[in-house]
TORSE-289475 format. One record per residue (C-alpha): x, y, z; residue in one letter. Coordinates in nm, 2 decimals, decimal comma. Each point is the difference from the previous one (the first is absolute). Last residue first. Layout:
N
@c1:X | c2:Y | c3:Z | type:a
...
! end
This chain:
309
@c1:8,45 | c2:4,72 | c3:16,39 | type:g
@c1:0,24 | c2:0,19 | c3:-0,23 | type:g
@c1:-0,24 | c2:0,01 | c3:-0,28 | type:d
@c1:0,13 | c2:-0,28 | c3:-0,22 | type:l
@c1:0,18 | c2:-0,21 | c3:0,26 | type:g
@c1:-0,31 | c2:-0,15 | c3:0,15 | type:s
@c1:-0,27 | c2:-0,01 | c3:-0,26 | type:v
@c1:-0,27 | c2:0,26 | c3:0,02 | type:r
@c1:-0,37 | c2:-0,09 | c3:-0,04 | type:l
@c1:-0,12 | c2:0,26 | c3:-0,25 | type:v
@c1:-0,20 | c2:0,28 | c3:0,17 | type:g
@c1:-0,03 | c2:0,19 | c3:-0,32 | type:l
@c1:0,07 | c2:0,34 | c3:0,16 | type:g
@c1:0,07 | c2:0,17 | c3:-0,33 | type:n
@c1:0,33 | c2:0,16 | c3:0,11 | type:i
@c1:0,11 | c2:-0,31 | c3:0,19 | type:q
@c1:-0,08 | c2:-0,24 | c3:-0,29 | type:v
@c1:0,16 | c2:0,22 | c3:-0,26 | type:h
@c1:0,32 | c2:0,04 | c3:0,22 | type:e
@c1:0,02 | c2:-0,38 | c3:0,04 | type:l
@c1:-0,03 | c2:-0,03 | c3:-0,38 | type:l
@c1:0,28 | c2:0,26 | c3:-0,05 | type:r
@c1:0,23 | c2:-0,19 | c3:0,24 | type:d
@c1:-0,07 | c2:-0,33 | c3:-0,17 | type:v
@c1:0,08 | c2:0,14 | c3:-0,34 | type:y
@c1:0,31 | c2:0,18 | c3:0,11 | type:g
@c1:0,15 | c2:-0,31 | c3:0,16 | type:a
@c1:-0,08 | c2:-0,20 | c3:-0,31 | type:k
@c1:0,16 | c2:0,26 | c3:-0,23 | type:a
@c1:0,32 | c2:0,00 | c3:0,20 | type:s
@c1:0,03 | c2:-0,38 | c3:0,02 | type:k
@c1:-0,09 | c2:-0,03 | c3:-0,37 | type:v
@c1:0,26 | c2:0,27 | c3:-0,10 | type:a
@c1:0,28 | c2:-0,17 | c3:0,20 | type:d
@c1:-0,08 | c2:-0,34 | c3:-0,16 | type:v
@c1:-0,01 | c2:0,16 | c3:-0,35 | type:v
@c1:0,35 | c2:0,15 | c3:0,05 | type:g
@c1:0,13 | c2:-0,32 | c3:0,15 | type:q
@c1:-0,09 | c2:-0,19 | c3:-0,32 | type:n
@c1:0,30 | c2:-0,23 | c3:-0,06 | type:e
@c1:0,03 | c2:-0,10 | c3:0,37 | type:a
@c1:-0,37 | c2:-0,04 | c3:0,04 | type:i
@c1:-0,02 | c2:-0,22 | c3:-0,31 | type:w
@c1:0,30 | c2:-0,21 | c3:0,12 | type:r
@c1:-0,18 | c2:-0,05 | c3:0,34 | type:e
@c1:-0,31 | c2:-0,11 | c3:-0,18 | type:s
@c1:0,19 | c2:-0,26 | c3:-0,21 | type:a
@c1:0,17 | c2:-0,15 | c3:0,32 | type:d
@c1:-0,34 | c2:0,00 | c3:0,18 | type:l
@c1:-0,17 | c2:-0,17 | c3:-0,29 | type:e
@c1:0,25 | c2:-0,27 | c3:0,00 | type:l
@c1:-0,04 | c2:-0,05 | c3:0,37 | type:l
@c1:-0,38 | c2:-0,01 | c3:-0,03 | type:g
@c1:0,02 | c2:-0,24 | c3:-0,29 | type:l
@c1:0,20 | c2:-0,23 | c3:0,23 | type:t
@c1:-0,25 | c2:0,02 | c3:0,28 | type:q
@c1:-0,29 | c2:-0,06 | c3:-0,23 | type:e
@c1:0,15 | c2:-0,31 | c3:-0,16 | type:y
@c1:0,15 | c2:-0,16 | c3:0,31 | type:a
@c1:0,06 | c2:-0,32 | c3:-0,22 | type:v
@c1:-0,21 | c2:-0,23 | c3:0,22 | type:a
@c1:-0,25 | c2:0,28 | c3:0,07 | type:a
@c1:-0,06 | c2:0,06 | c3:-0,37 | type:q
@c1:-0,03 | c2:-0,37 | c3:-0,05 | type:c
@c1:-0,27 | c2:-0,03 | c3:0,27 | type:n
@c1:-0,18 | c2:0,30 | c3:-0,15 | type:l
@c1:-0,01 | c2:-0,16 | c3:-0,35 | type:d
@c1:-0,09 | c2:-0,34 | c3:0,14 | type:a
@c1:-0,30 | c2:0,16 | c3:0,18 | type:l
@c1:-0,10 | c2:0,19 | c3:-0,31 | type:r
@c1:0,02 | c2:-0,32 | c3:-0,21 | type:r
@c1:-0,21 | c2:-0,20 | c3:0,24 | type:d
@c1:-0,27 | c2:0,27 | c3:0,00 | type:v
@c1:0,02 | c2:0,02 | c3:-0,38 | type:q
@c1:-0,05 | c2:-0,37 | c3:-0,02 | type:e
@c1:-0,30 | c2:0,02 | c3:0,23 | type:q
@c1:-0,16 | c2:0,24 | c3:-0,23 | type:t
@c1:-0,08 | c2:0,38 | c3:0,01 | type:l
@c1:-0,12 | c2:0,15 | c3:-0,33 | type:q
@c1:0,28 | c2:0,22 | c3:-0,15 | type:v
@c1:0,03 | c2:0,36 | c3:0,12 | type:g
@c1:0,37 | c2:-0,03 | c3:0,08 | type:v
@c1:0,11 | c2:-0,34 | c3:-0,13 | type:f
@c1:0,23 | c2:0,03 | c3:-0,30 | type:k
@c1:0,17 | c2:0,34 | c3:0,06 | type:t
@c1:0,03 | c2:-0,07 | c3:0,37 | type:l
@c1:0,16 | c2:-0,33 | c3:-0,07 | type:a
@c1:0,25 | c2:0,16 | c3:-0,24 | type:d
@c1:0,09 | c2:0,25 | c3:0,27 | type:a
@c1:0,12 | c2:-0,28 | c3:0,22 | type:p
@c1:0,28 | c2:-0,09 | c3:-0,25 | type:k
@c1:0,09 | c2:-0,26 | c3:-0,27 | type:s
@c1:-0,31 | c2:-0,21 | c3:0,02 | type:l
@c1:-0,03 | c2:-0,38 | c3:-0,01 | type:f
@c1:-0,19 | c2:-0,16 | c3:0,28 | type:y
@c1:0,04 | c2:-0,36 | c3:0,12 | type:g
@c1:0,12 | c2:0,07 | c3:0,36 | type:q
@c1:0,36 | c2:-0,06 | c3:-0,09 | type:e
@c1:-0,05 | c2:0,24 | c3:-0,29 | type:t
@c1:-0,11 | c2:0,26 | c3:0,25 | type:m
@c1:0,32 | c2:-0,02 | c3:0,19 | type:c
@c1:0,20 | c2:0,02 | c3:-0,32 | type:r
@c1:-0,20 | c2:0,31 | c3:-0,10 | type:a
@c1:0,07 | c2:0,17 | c3:0,33 | type:w
@c1:0,37 | c2:-0,06 | c3:-0,03 | type:s
@c1:-0,01 | c2:0,13 | c3:-0,36 | type:e
@c1:-0,19 | c2:0,31 | c3:0,11 | type:d
@c1:0,27 | c2:0,07 | c3:0,26 | type:l
@c1:0,28 | c2:-0,05 | c3:-0,25 | type:a
@c1:-0,16 | c2:0,25 | c3:-0,24 | type:v
@c1:-0,03 | c2:0,25 | c3:0,29 | type:y
@c1:0,36 | c2:-0,05 | c3:0,10 | type:e
@c1:0,12 | c2:0,04 | c3:-0,36 | type:p
@c1:-0,17 | c2:0,34 | c3:-0,01 | type:l
@c1:-0,21 | c2:0,08 | c3:-0,31 | type:s
@c1:-0,34 | c2:-0,03 | c3:0,18 | type:e
@c1:0,11 | c2:0,24 | c3:0,27 | type:l
@c1:-0,03 | c2:0,30 | c3:-0,22 | type:s
@c1:-0,38 | c2:-0,03 | c3:-0,01 | type:a
@c1:-0,03 | c2:0,03 | c3:0,37 | type:i
@c1:0,22 | c2:0,32 | c3:0,00 | type:v
@c1:-0,20 | c2:0,15 | c3:-0,28 | type:e
@c1:-0,32 | c2:-0,05 | c3:0,18 | type:i
@c1:0,14 | c2:0,16 | c3:0,32 | type:k
@c1:0,15 | c2:0,29 | c3:-0,20 | type:a
@c1:-0,35 | c2:0,06 | c3:-0,16 | type:r
@c1:-0,14 | c2:0,03 | c3:0,35 | type:e
@c1:0,28 | c2:0,24 | c3:0,10 | type:v
@c1:-0,07 | c2:0,22 | c3:-0,30 | type:t
@c1:-0,37 | c2:0,00 | c3:0,09 | type:a
@c1:0,11 | c2:0,13 | c3:0,34 | type:d
@c1:0,18 | c2:0,28 | c3:-0,17 | type:l
@c1:-0,32 | c2:0,10 | c3:-0,18 | type:q
@c1:-0,22 | c2:-0,02 | c3:0,31 | type:q
@c1:0,26 | c2:0,19 | c3:0,20 | type:y
@c1:0,01 | c2:0,29 | c3:-0,24 | type:e
@c1:-0,38 | c2:0,02 | c3:-0,03 | type:g
@c1:-0,13 | c2:-0,01 | c3:-0,36 | type:d
@c1:-0,26 | c2:-0,27 | c3:0,07 | type:v
@c1:-0,10 | c2:0,16 | c3:0,32 | type:p
@c1:-0,06 | c2:-0,28 | c3:0,26 | type:d
@c1:-0,11 | c2:0,14 | c3:0,34 | type:t
@c1:-0,14 | c2:0,34 | c3:-0,09 | type:v
@c1:-0,13 | c2:-0,06 | c3:-0,35 | type:l
@c1:-0,10 | c2:-0,34 | c3:0,12 | type:l
@c1:-0,26 | c2:0,15 | c3:0,24 | type:a
@c1:-0,16 | c2:0,22 | c3:-0,26 | type:a
@c1:0,00 | c2:-0,28 | c3:-0,25 | type:d
@c1:-0,19 | c2:-0,23 | c3:0,24 | type:r
@c1:-0,24 | c2:0,28 | c3:0,08 | type:c
@c1:-0,06 | c2:0,04 | c3:-0,38 | type:g
@c1:0,08 | c2:0,30 | c3:-0,22 | type:d
@c1:0,37 | c2:0,00 | c3:-0,05 | type:t
@c1:0,10 | c2:-0,28 | c3:-0,24 | type:p
@c1:-0,26 | c2:0,10 | c3:-0,26 | type:d
@c1:-0,06 | c2:-0,26 | c3:-0,27 | type:d
@c1:-0,16 | c2:-0,25 | c3:0,25 | type:e
@c1:-0,23 | c2:0,28 | c3:0,11 | type:d
@c1:-0,06 | c2:-0,02 | c3:0,37 | type:g
@c1:0,12 | c2:-0,30 | c3:0,19 | type:v
@c1:-0,14 | c2:0,06 | c3:0,35 | type:f
@c1:-0,28 | c2:0,25 | c3:-0,06 | type:a
@c1:-0,10 | c2:-0,14 | c3:-0,34 | type:a
@c1:0,01 | c2:-0,35 | c3:0,14 | type:r
@c1:-0,22 | c2:0,09 | c3:0,29 | type:y
@c1:-0,25 | c2:0,16 | c3:-0,24 | type:q
@c1:0,00 | c2:-0,30 | c3:-0,23 | type:t
@c1:-0,06 | c2:-0,24 | c3:0,29 | type:d
@c1:0,05 | c2:-0,37 | c3:-0,09 | type:s
@c1:0,37 | c2:-0,05 | c3:-0,10 | type:e
@c1:0,14 | c2:0,28 | c3:0,22 | type:v
@c1:-0,21 | c2:-0,10 | c3:0,29 | type:q
@c1:0,10 | c2:-0,37 | c3:-0,03 | type:s
@c1:0,37 | c2:0,09 | c3:-0,02 | type:v
@c1:-0,03 | c2:0,23 | c3:0,30 | type:v
@c1:-0,18 | c2:-0,27 | c3:0,20 | type:e
@c1:0,26 | c2:-0,26 | c3:-0,10 | type:r
@c1:0,27 | c2:0,23 | c3:0,13 | type:a
@c1:-0,17 | c2:0,03 | c3:0,33 | type:a
@c1:-0,06 | c2:-0,38 | c3:0,02 | type:p
@c1:0,37 | c2:-0,09 | c3:-0,06 | type:p
@c1:0,10 | c2:-0,14 | c3:-0,34 | type:l
@c1:0,14 | c2:-0,35 | c3:0,05 | type:e
@c1:0,36 | c2:-0,03 | c3:-0,12 | type:p
@c1:0,03 | c2:-0,20 | c3:-0,32 | type:e
@c1:0,19 | c2:-0,33 | c3:0,03 | type:i
@c1:0,19 | c2:-0,05 | c3:-0,32 | type:p
@c1:-0,05 | c2:-0,32 | c3:-0,21 | type:s
@c1:0,26 | c2:-0,26 | c3:0,02 | type:y
@c1:-0,21 | c2:-0,27 | c3:0,17 | type:g
@c1:-0,28 | c2:0,20 | c3:0,17 | type:h
@c1:-0,17 | c2:-0,21 | c3:0,27 | type:a
@c1:0,24 | c2:-0,28 | c3:0,04 | type:r
@c1:0,29 | c2:0,25 | c3:-0,04 | type:v
@c1:-0,14 | c2:0,22 | c3:0,28 | type:e
@c1:-0,05 | c2:-0,30 | c3:0,24 | type:d
@c1:0,35 | c2:-0,13 | c3:-0,08 | type:i
@c1:0,17 | c2:0,34 | c3:0,05 | type:t
@c1:0,14 | c2:0,25 | c3:-0,25 | type:a
@c1:-0,28 | c2:0,11 | c3:-0,23 | type:p
@c1:0,11 | c2:0,30 | c3:-0,21 | type:l
@c1:-0,08 | c2:0,35 | c3:0,11 | type:r
@c1:-0,24 | c2:0,27 | c3:-0,09 | type:p
@c1:0,09 | c2:0,33 | c3:0,18 | type:a
@c1:-0,10 | c2:0,12 | c3:0,35 | type:a
@c1:-0,03 | c2:0,37 | c3:0,07 | type:n
@c1:-0,38 | c2:0,01 | c3:0,02 | type:v
@c1:-0,07 | c2:-0,18 | c3:0,32 | type:t
@c1:0,30 | c2:0,14 | c3:0,19 | type:e
@c1:-0,10 | c2:0,36 | c3:-0,08 | type:f
@c1:-0,34 | c2:-0,03 | c3:0,16 | type:p
@c1:-0,29 | c2:0,07 | c3:-0,24 | type:a
@c1:-0,13 | c2:0,35 | c3:0,00 | type:i
@c1:-0,38 | c2:0,03 | c3:-0,04 | type:f
@c1:-0,14 | c2:0,28 | c3:-0,21 | type:y
@c1:-0,34 | c2:0,14 | c3:0,08 | type:d
@c1:-0,15 | c2:0,23 | c3:-0,26 | type:f
@c1:-0,14 | c2:0,36 | c3:0,00 | type:g
@c1:0,25 | c2:0,17 | c3:-0,23 | type:a
@c1:0,17 | c2:0,15 | c3:0,30 | type:q
@c1:0,02 | c2:-0,34 | c3:0,15 | type:a
@c1:0,17 | c2:-0,13 | c3:-0,32 | type:m
@c1:0,27 | c2:0,27 | c3:0,02 | type:c
@c1:0,06 | c2:-0,08 | c3:0,37 | type:r
@c1:0,03 | c2:-0,37 | c3:-0,08 | type:q
@c1:0,23 | c2:0,06 | c3:-0,30 | type:a
@c1:0,24 | c2:0,21 | c3:0,22 | type:i
@c1:-0,01 | c2:-0,26 | c3:0,27 | type:t
@c1:0,08 | c2:-0,28 | c3:-0,25 | type:q
@c1:0,29 | c2:0,20 | c3:-0,14 | type:w
@c1:0,14 | c2:0,06 | c3:0,34 | type:t
@c1:-0,05 | c2:-0,36 | c3:0,13 | type:e
@c1:0,18 | c2:-0,14 | c3:-0,30 | type:y
@c1:0,29 | c2:0,25 | c3:0,03 | type:v
@c1:0,04 | c2:-0,07 | c3:0,37 | type:f
@c1:-0,01 | c2:-0,38 | c3:-0,06 | type:r
@c1:0,26 | c2:0,03 | c3:-0,27 | type:e
@c1:0,22 | c2:0,20 | c3:0,24 | type:e
@c1:-0,03 | c2:-0,27 | c3:0,26 | type:d
@c1:0,07 | c2:-0,28 | c3:-0,25 | type:d
@c1:0,31 | c2:0,20 | c3:-0,11 | type:s
@c1:-0,01 | c2:0,20 | c3:-0,32 | type:l
@c1:0,26 | c2:-0,07 | c3:-0,25 | type:r
@c1:0,38 | c2:0,00 | c3:0,01 | type:l
@c1:0,01 | c2:-0,29 | c3:0,24 | type:d
@c1:-0,19 | c2:-0,19 | c3:-0,27 | type:d
@c1:0,32 | c2:-0,01 | c3:-0,20 | type:l
@c1:0,13 | c2:-0,24 | c3:0,27 | type:i
@c1:-0,23 | c2:-0,25 | c3:-0,15 | type:s
@c1:-0,19 | c2:-0,21 | c3:0,26 | type:p
@c1:0,17 | c2:-0,32 | c3:0,10 | type:a
@c1:-0,13 | c2:-0,32 | c3:-0,17 | type:r
@c1:-0,21 | c2:-0,21 | c3:0,23 | type:p
@c1:0,14 | c2:-0,24 | c3:0,25 | type:p
@c1:-0,08 | c2:-0,37 | c3:-0,07 | type:q
@c1:-0,09 | c2:-0,17 | c3:0,33 | type:a
@c1:-0,37 | c2:0,01 | c3:-0,07 | type:v
@c1:0,05 | c2:-0,16 | c3:-0,34 | type:l
@c1:0,21 | c2:-0,27 | c3:0,15 | type:r
@c1:-0,26 | c2:-0,08 | c3:0,26 | type:q
@c1:-0,27 | c2:0,01 | c3:-0,26 | type:e
@c1:0,17 | c2:-0,26 | c3:-0,22 | type:v
@c1:0,02 | c2:-0,29 | c3:0,23 | type:g
@c1:-0,37 | c2:-0,10 | c3:-0,01 | type:a
@c1:-0,02 | c2:0,01 | c3:-0,38 | type:t
@c1:-0,26 | c2:-0,27 | c3:-0,07 | type:g
@c1:-0,27 | c2:0,22 | c3:-0,15 | type:v
@c1:-0,22 | c2:-0,01 | c3:0,31 | type:d
@c1:-0,33 | c2:0,16 | c3:-0,08 | type:g
@c1:-0,06 | c2:0,37 | c3:-0,05 | type:n
@c1:-0,13 | c2:-0,06 | c3:-0,35 | type:t
@c1:0,17 | c2:0,00 | c3:-0,34 | type:a
@c1:-0,23 | c2:0,02 | c3:-0,31 | type:t
@c1:0,00 | c2:-0,33 | c3:-0,18 | type:a
@c1:0,27 | c2:-0,07 | c3:-0,25 | type:s
@c1:0,19 | c2:-0,27 | c3:0,17 | type:p
@c1:0,32 | c2:-0,09 | c3:-0,19 | type:s
@c1:-0,06 | c2:-0,26 | c3:-0,27 | type:g
@c1:0,34 | c2:0,03 | c3:-0,15 | type:v
@c1:0,34 | c2:0,04 | c3:0,17 | type:q
@c1:0,23 | c2:0,21 | c3:-0,20 | type:t
@c1:-0,11 | c2:0,32 | c3:0,16 | type:r
@c1:-0,05 | c2:0,29 | c3:-0,24 | type:d
@c1:-0,34 | c2:0,10 | c3:0,12 | type:s
@c1:-0,19 | c2:0,33 | c3:-0,05 | type:g
@c1:-0,27 | c2:-0,09 | c3:-0,25 | type:s
@c1:-0,15 | c2:0,35 | c3:0,02 | type:e
@c1:0,31 | c2:0,15 | c3:-0,18 | type:d
@c1:0,08 | c2:0,33 | c3:0,18 | type:a
@c1:-0,19 | c2:0,32 | c3:-0,05 | type:q
@c1:-0,02 | c2:0,06 | c3:0,38 | type:c
@c1:0,38 | c2:-0,05 | c3:-0,01 | type:a
@c1:0,04 | c2:0,36 | c3:-0,11 | type:a
@c1:-0,09 | c2:0,10 | c3:0,35 | type:l
@c1:0,27 | c2:-0,21 | c3:0,16 | type:a
@c1:0,26 | c2:0,13 | c3:-0,23 | type:l
@c1:-0,11 | c2:0,35 | c3:0,04 | type:l
@c1:0,09 | c2:-0,02 | c3:0,37 | type:p
@c1:-0,31 | c2:0,02 | c3:0,23 | type:l
@c1:-0,15 | c2:0,34 | c3:0,05 | type:a
@c1:0,02 | c2:0,24 | c3:0,29 | type:a
@c1:-0,33 | c2:0,18 | c3:0,04 | type:l
@c1:0,01 | c2:0,04 | c3:0,38 | type:g
@c1:-0,09 | c2:0,36 | c3:-0,01 | type:l
@c1:0,34 | c2:0,10 | c3:0,15 | type:h
@c1:0,17 | c2:-0,12 | c3:-0,31 | type:r
@c1:-0,20 | c2:0,26 | c3:-0,19 | type:l
@c1:0,27 | c2:0,07 | c3:-0,26 | type:p
@c1:0,28 | c2:0,11 | c3:0,24 | type:m
! end
């Protein structure tokens, strides 16, 4: 569980790599496309939003069932924050805890008309809550605060942050290591889909739809590679809307979800020993953390189902 409860989930590497994409960004056959930065004005796609809204998202990976639930992640987050807060108080500093909901969001790609008009293909970054901004500001501007919270960068044990993470997220913890195995399995499952005939056919259907709109790309991932981080233009907005419209037309996300489900079920069937070990290690990890909270009187807000109440 590499700090998933800290809300530090990253975009897929493909999307991040796209920040180095060619700045020109257009492969549409029509020339003279508008190059001015897109605004929130009408882009002439009145029928698209309804289709986008109606498109169900891809189902979560069943491999996530092996990992911490949302309630368990909330408990882990509140525990490490409370430990850090108590440590900082002992050092003479205030430490403000941001609500779990405000820090557990990951960057996401634009998916509605308003979002596309504002961002094109570039990910929407979650807004850092005030409490988290205050901590960041203090760490950056106050050397004594930074020394108390972060400690020596070369010593993973001397800061209040480190003291908390040694309890909630030990690098050598059994569950943490097994959870990393599950994370790698998720990545491998996604990568394995690309060789499936059904996946190839899905990309071909999407590409035909895009060709009818005047755009020539072989799969949605190509558009991400080309346009994430590129200056927003009206042409990019139009392309993103066409992209999403074509994904909806061919049930792209739903189909990928079904393919991922089949591949994940095969992984589980072939790795039952790992699955059993993860479940056992997770239960032990949560139980030990609950015990630590109770023994040390941390006053962490309990989540129903974790403490019997």
